[in-house]
C-alpha positions as a printed Julia matrix, in Angstrom:
110×3 Matrix{Float64}:
   9.78  -15.89  -16.41
  13.48  -16.73  -16.42
  14.63  -19.03  -13.63
  17.82  -17.02  -13.13
  17.84  -13.51  -11.73
  20.83  -11.2   -11.9
  23.04  -11.29   -8.81
  21.56   -9.3    -5.96
  18.1    -8.97   -7.58
  15.0   -10.56   -6.05
  11.3   -10.58   -6.79
   9.54   -9.72   -3.53
   5.94  -10.98   -3.31
   3.87   -8.05   -2.04
   0.39   -6.65   -2.64
  -0.68   -3.78   -4.86
  -3.7    -1.99   -3.45
  -5.96    0.37   -5.37
  -8.59    2.28   -3.42
 -11.08    4.59   -5.06
 -12.07    7.86   -3.49
 -15.68    8.75   -2.76
 -17.16   11.44   -5.04
 -16.94   13.99   -2.2
 -13.4    13.06   -1.11
 -11.97   16.49   -1.9
 -14.29   17.9     0.79
 -14.21   15.06    3.35
 -10.52   14.11    3.22
  -8.95   17.2     4.88
 -10.43   16.6     8.35
  -8.98   13.04    8.43
  -5.75   13.59    6.52
  -3.36   14.16    9.46
  -4.46   10.92   11.16
  -4.26    9.0     7.89
  -0.79   10.29    7.01
   0.54    9.6    10.52
  -0.66    6.0    10.23
   0.84    5.57    6.76
   4.16    6.98    8.03
   4.13    4.56   10.99
   3.35    1.6     8.71
   6.15    2.67    6.37
   8.58    2.9     9.28
   7.53   -0.61   10.33
   8.13   -1.89    6.77
   4.48   -2.87    6.2
   3.8    -0.19    3.61
   6.51    0.17    1.0
   4.9     2.99   -0.95
   1.66    4.95   -0.79
   0.1     7.92   -2.52
  -3.03    9.32   -4.07
  -3.79   10.6    -7.54
  -4.14   14.38   -7.68
  -7.54   14.07   -9.4
  -8.97   12.11   -6.41
  -9.73    9.12   -8.61
  -7.7     6.58   -6.63
  -4.86    5.94   -4.21
  -2.27    3.18   -4.45
  -0.29    1.32   -1.84
   2.36   -1.38   -2.02
   2.05   -3.52    1.09
   3.97   -6.37    2.71
   1.51   -8.8     4.3
   0.98  -12.51    4.82
  -2.1   -12.6     2.58
  -4.74  -10.49    0.85
  -7.07  -10.71    3.86
  -4.45   -8.99    6.03
  -4.19   -6.22    3.44
  -7.98   -5.83    3.33
  -8.02   -5.54    7.14
  -5.27   -2.9     7.04
  -7.33   -0.81    4.6
 -10.58   -1.3     6.54
  -8.89   -0.01    9.72
  -7.79    3.23    8.03
  -9.54    6.46    9.01
 -10.26    7.15    5.32
 -12.23    3.92    4.97
 -13.99    4.3     8.31
 -15.14    7.81    7.34
 -16.12    7.17    3.72
 -13.21    8.96    2.03
 -12.14    5.67    0.44
 -14.8     3.43   -1.1
 -13.78    0.43   -3.17
 -10.65   -1.62   -2.54
  -8.84   -3.86   -5.01
  -5.96   -6.03   -3.75
  -3.69   -7.92   -6.13
  -0.52   -9.92   -5.68
   2.46   -8.08   -7.12
   6.06   -9.09   -7.8
   8.3    -6.21   -6.76
  11.69   -6.22   -8.51
  14.34   -4.93   -6.14
  17.82   -5.35   -4.75
  18.09   -8.07   -2.11
  19.13   -5.58    0.57
  15.8    -3.76    0.14
  13.84   -6.81    1.35
  13.7    -7.56    5.08
  15.21  -10.95    5.85
  17.07  -11.23    2.53
  20.85  -11.46    2.58
  22.27   -8.28    1.08
């Protein structure tokens, strides 16, 4: 990886989260969806979640999350209504380098 980045570009250390849906997610998700989406919207507004969405075939959902460590991300997912009610099953959390403009990262000079 080059030591120099173009002016105004930073690599933000975040976490990429993949969660798999349960086999019956298409049936169980609707009753929990409003609560889930409200929480995701609140976490986006707070800057914790950068991006979130699910695959249309109900195979998986992906989130990009700002957190201090992977354990904090795991806790965030475990607290979600989808996890608590079996809509989401397996969770995979990986460190991810997000390429972005400095002004997109909280605390970075723009």
